[in-house]
N, C-alpha and C positions, 0 to 999 in steps of 0.2 A: 594357456588359451585366452585369446583376446576376446573380450566381450564389448559392448557397444556402450555399456553404462559404466564400466570401469574408470577410475581415477588413472592419469598418466602425467608423470612429470619426470624431468631429467635436469640434471645440472651437468654442465661441461665447462672445463677451465684448464688452463696451464697451471702446474704445479711443480715443486722441486722436491728431489728425492736424493738419496745417497746410493750412489752405485759403485763401480769398481773403486778399489783402493780408497775408501772413503770420499771421493770426489762428489760434488754436488753437481746434476746434471737436470734439466728439465724434462717434463712429460706431459702429454695431454690425457687427461683423465675426464670420463663421462661416465656417471652412475643414475640409475633411477632415484627420485627422491623417495623418502620414506624410511622406516626403520630397518627393512629388509627381514631376514639376512638376505644377501647375495652373494653367489659365487664371484668370485675374482677371475678376470681374463688380461693376461700381459699380452700385449698386441704390438708384434715386432715388426718394424717397416722393412721395405724392400730396398734394395743396392741403389736405385735411383734416389732415394732420400727420403727423409722423414716429411711427407708433403700431404697436399689436401686429401688425397684419396684414402689416407690412413687415419686422419680425423674423421672421416665420414664412416669409415669401417669401427673405429671406436666408437662412435655414436650408434651406430647399428647394434654392436654388441650390447650398449647400456639399453636400448630400446626393447632388447629381448630379454632383459633383466639381469644383466651382469654388470658388476663394477669394471669399469676396462681401463686400463693404464698402458699408454703407448709412449715409452722412453725414447727421448732422442739420443741414438747411439752415436751420432755425429757431433754433440755436443761441443767435445772439445776441439774441435776443427774451426770453430769460429762459427758466425752467424752470416745470413743474406739468404736469397732464395734457395729453396729446397734443390733447385737444378744445380745453383753454383756450388752450394755445399757438397752435394752427391758428386759431382765431378772432381771437387779435390779429396773427397774419400777414396773415388777410384783411381786418382793419380798417385796414391800413397797405398795402393793394393789394398783397401778396404781396412776396416778397424781391426785390432788384435783380437783374436778369439778370446782370450783369457778377459780383456777388457769388455767385450761384449757380453761374456757370461756373468761376469760382475755386475752388469748395469742391468741384466735381466732379473739376476736373483734380488736386486736391490729393489725393482718393481715387484716383485712377488712378495718380498716382506714388506714393502708398503701396503699392499694389498692386505696382506694377514693382520697388520696391525690396525684395520679399520674395525671400528666395533660393530658395524652390520656385515662383516664378511662372515659366511656361512661355514669357515673353516675349510674351504677348497679354493684352489687356484690352478687355472689352467694357463696354457700358453699358445698362441697361435701366431703365425707369420706365412708370406707369402715370398718367393724367388729368395734372396738371401735371407730373408725373415725366416722362411721356412727351415733353411739349413741352420740357422741360429736357433730357431726353436726347439729342433732335434738334438743340437749340441746341449743347450741348457737343460734339456729334460735327461741327457746323459751324465752332466757333468754336476748334477745339484740333485736333491732328494726332496725339494721342496714343491715340486708341481704333482698335480693330480691328474692330469691329463695334458697332452701335447698334440699339436696339428701343425703339419708339415703340407702347404700347399707348394707342389712344384719347385720345391728347394733344390737348387744345384749346388753343385760341389760339396754334396754329401760322400760321393764315393770320388776320392782324387788319388790319380796315379803319383807316385812318389816325386817324378819330375816337376808335379804342378803345385808341391808345397812350398810354402815361403814362411819367412821370419813371423809375418801376420798369422798365417795358418799353418802351423807346424805340423799339424795332426789331422788326418782325415776324420772328419766326424763318425764314419763308419767304423772307425777303429773303436770307438766308444760303444758301441751297440751293446755290449754285454753289460753295461751300466745303466742302460735306460730304466728309468725308475717309475715310469707311470705308463698307461695306455697310450698308443700313437695311432693318430688318424692320419692318412696320406692321400691327398688328392692331387692327380697329375693326369697332363694331357698326352696322349699317345702321338702327337705330331712336335711334342717337346725336343729341342737339343740339348737342354740343360735344366733338369736331368733327361738324359735319353730314356726308352722303356728299358734299353739294357741294364741301364744305371739303376732304375727302380727294380729291377729283378734281383741285381746283386744286393741292394737294400733288404729286399723282402727275404732274400736267402739268408742273409746274416741273421734277421729277426727270427726266423724259424729256427735256424741254428741253437740262438740262445733262449728260445722258449718265451718270445715276449709276446704279451697282447696288444694285437694290432689289427687294422683293418686297411686295406687300400682300394681306391676306387681310381679307374684309369678310365678316360673319356676319348673315346674317337672322334676325329674332328675337330679336335682341342689341341692348342699349342701351349706356349708360354704365356701365364698371365691371362688365362681366359675369364677371369671375373672383372678384369678392368674394363668397365663398361663405357669409359672415356676413350678406349683405345680401339683399333682396329681388329685386334687379337682376341676381343669380346666374343665370347658364344654364349647365347642367351639360353639355351636349353640345357646345356650342359652346368653353367653357371647355377642356375637355379637349382638344379638338382645337386649341386656341390655344396652349396649352402645348407639346403635342407639336411644332407648329410652330416654337415657339422652341427646343426641344432638337434638332431637326433643323438650323435656320439656324446656332445655336451651334456645333453638330459640326462644319460644314462652316468655320466661320471661324475659329475659336478652339482647333482642336484642335492638339495638339502636332505 
């Protein structure tokens, strides 16, 4: 709870960490100043790239009391503007799922190694980052909470599988290792409401702990206040759902 006489401080910087296959990649790290303990959050960027919006989101998590770390999943593609590097990733069909999971697990381990971590780490992403968050929570057991915001291609017909994405994340649902929060727009085309229904049915089938919130009048990316698809009322409610969820699952 914020009070007007409380001390506030934050540090935000680029750091290096060990990702998939022992590779060193860079990441954006923001955390409150002070001894903690603080929960950790891995912040997974979307398909357009490791861009300024994700730095802002990382600082938002830090302002809310989390040690937040956003790994650059496109590090191996070279450097330049987020738009140019993101275009290169799209031209190659995205990064391999195995590599992305290794990088996200590396970020989780970085956070757990910090002396001010409270022993818990969550993961959050939007768009492809939502897909990756779900995938990482299914394919590793080190996360205590996962948030999927409108992650497309969780449900993937066989004909859409590729060498980079050889297994639909949906097929790993039985291995989901932590509670899941899903936030979706009912006007989205990836995932469609029908895709969300399929995912929810699979979660129920395997007895997983989850909660979904679906918003009328919202499509893909409705948190992005710098884009025309921003929906203020739905975004504010969605963020509140995130803070409530994380408060239950990551608090000391």
